[in-house]
C-alpha positions as CSV (number, residue, x, y, z in Angstrom):
1,M,-53.8,8.9,-15.5
2,K,-53.6,8.0,-11.6
3,L,-51.1,7.0,-8.9
4,E,-51.5,3.5,-7.8
5,Y,-50.3,2.5,-4.4
6,G,-50.0,-0.9,-3.4
7,P,-47.1,-3.2,-2.5
8,D,-43.9,-3.6,-4.7
9,E,-43.2,-7.5,-5.6
10,D,-39.5,-6.3,-6.6
11,T,-38.4,-5.0,-2.9
12,E,-39.4,-5.3,0.4
13,E,-38.4,-1.9,1.5
14,L,-41.2,0.7,2.5
15,F,-39.5,3.5,0.7
16,V,-37.3,3.8,-1.9
17,T,-35.8,7.0,-3.1
18,F,-34.2,7.7,-6.6
19,C,-32.1,11.1,-7.2
20,D,-30.8,12.2,-10.1
21,A,-29.2,15.6,-11.7
22,D,-28.0,17.0,-15.0
23,H,-24.9,19.3,-15.2
24,G,-25.2,22.7,-16.2
25,G,-28.8,21.9,-17.8
26,N,-30.0,25.5,-17.5
27,P,-28.7,27.4,-20.5
28,D,-29.3,30.9,-19.0
29,N,-27.2,30.3,-15.9
30,R,-25.5,27.1,-16.1
31,K,-27.1,25.8,-13.1
32,S,-27.9,22.0,-12.5
33,T,-31.3,20.6,-11.7
34,S,-31.7,18.1,-8.9
35,G,-34.6,15.3,-9.2
36,V,-36.0,13.2,-6.4
37,L,-38.7,10.6,-6.6
38,V,-39.8,8.8,-3.4
39,K,-41.9,5.6,-3.5
40,V,-43.9,3.7,-0.9
41,G,-44.5,0.3,-2.6
42,R,-45.5,1.2,-6.0
43,G,-46.4,4.9,-6.1
44,A,-44.9,8.0,-5.6
45,V,-45.6,10.1,-2.7
46,I,-42.8,12.9,-3.2
47,W,-41.4,14.1,-6.5
48,I,-39.2,17.2,-6.8
49,S,-37.2,18.9,-9.5
50,K,-35.6,21.9,-8.3
51,L,-32.9,24.1,-9.8
52,Q,-29.9,24.0,-7.8
53,S,-28.7,27.2,-5.8
54,I,-25.3,27.4,-7.2
55,V,-23.3,26.5,-10.1
56,M,-21.6,23.2,-9.7
57,L,-18.4,22.8,-11.1
58,S,-18.6,18.9,-12.1
59,T,-20.8,16.5,-12.7
60,T,-20.1,14.6,-9.5
61,E,-21.0,17.7,-7.1
62,A,-24.4,18.2,-8.9
63,E,-25.3,14.4,-8.5
64,H,-23.9,14.9,-4.8
65,M,-26.2,17.9,-4.2
66,A,-29.1,16.0,-5.7
67,G,-28.1,13.0,-3.1
68,V,-28.5,15.5,-0.3
69,V,-31.7,16.6,-1.3
70,G,-33.0,12.9,-1.5
71,G,-31.3,12.1,2.0
72,K,-33.2,15.2,3.5
73,E,-36.4,13.8,2.1
74,I,-35.4,10.1,3.9
75,C,-34.8,11.6,6.9
76,W,-38.1,13.9,6.9
77,L,-40.2,10.9,6.1
78,R,-38.5,8.7,8.8
79,N,-39.5,11.6,11.4
80,M,-43.0,11.6,9.8
81,M,-43.6,7.9,10.5
82,L,-42.3,8.0,13.8
83,E,-44.5,10.7,14.4
84,L,-47.5,8.5,13.4
85,G,-46.3,5.8,15.7
86,Y,-44.6,3.7,12.9
87,K,-41.0,2.7,13.8
88,V,-38.7,2.5,10.5
89,I,-35.7,0.2,11.6
90,G,-32.4,0.2,9.8
91,P,-31.4,2.4,6.7
92,L,-33.7,3.3,4.0
93,Q,-32.6,2.8,0.1
94,L,-31.3,6.0,-1.6
95,W,-30.3,5.1,-5.4
96,M,-28.4,7.4,-7.8
97,D,-26.6,6.5,-10.9
98,N,-23.3,8.5,-10.8
99,Q,-20.2,6.1,-10.0
100,S,-17.6,9.2,-8.9
101,S,-20.6,10.5,-6.5
102,M,-20.9,7.2,-5.3
103,S,-17.1,6.7,-4.8
104,V,-16.8,9.8,-2.8
105,E,-19.7,8.7,-0.5
106,R,-17.9,5.3,-0.1
107,I,-14.4,7.2,0.7
108,L,-16.2,9.6,3.2
109,N,-17.8,6.6,5.0
110,I,-14.4,4.8,5.2
111,M,-12.9,8.0,6.9
112,G,-15.7,8.0,9.3
113,R,-17.5,11.0,8.5
């Protein structure tokens, strides 16, 4: 087993972030778990699986919280790259798979959040 780093032929993006969550997956306290994976090229550089701090009332809330964790990692990586002298231009990709959570984001963007 090994991590393999190199360019990803499927995308031109430097960083690609994926996030997901389960809703109430912990049987002891019904808290959800956030999962985040950040790739540079083909290789993973950050991976997180963390129990969310409060009980979420819906799948949308749980997925949205996982998206927040992914967004924080994107901001951290952008700042780290700036510290190293590499200027990251434009938005970085954050992939999530929950339609209702993506709809909430679109509505908030339309409202000028």
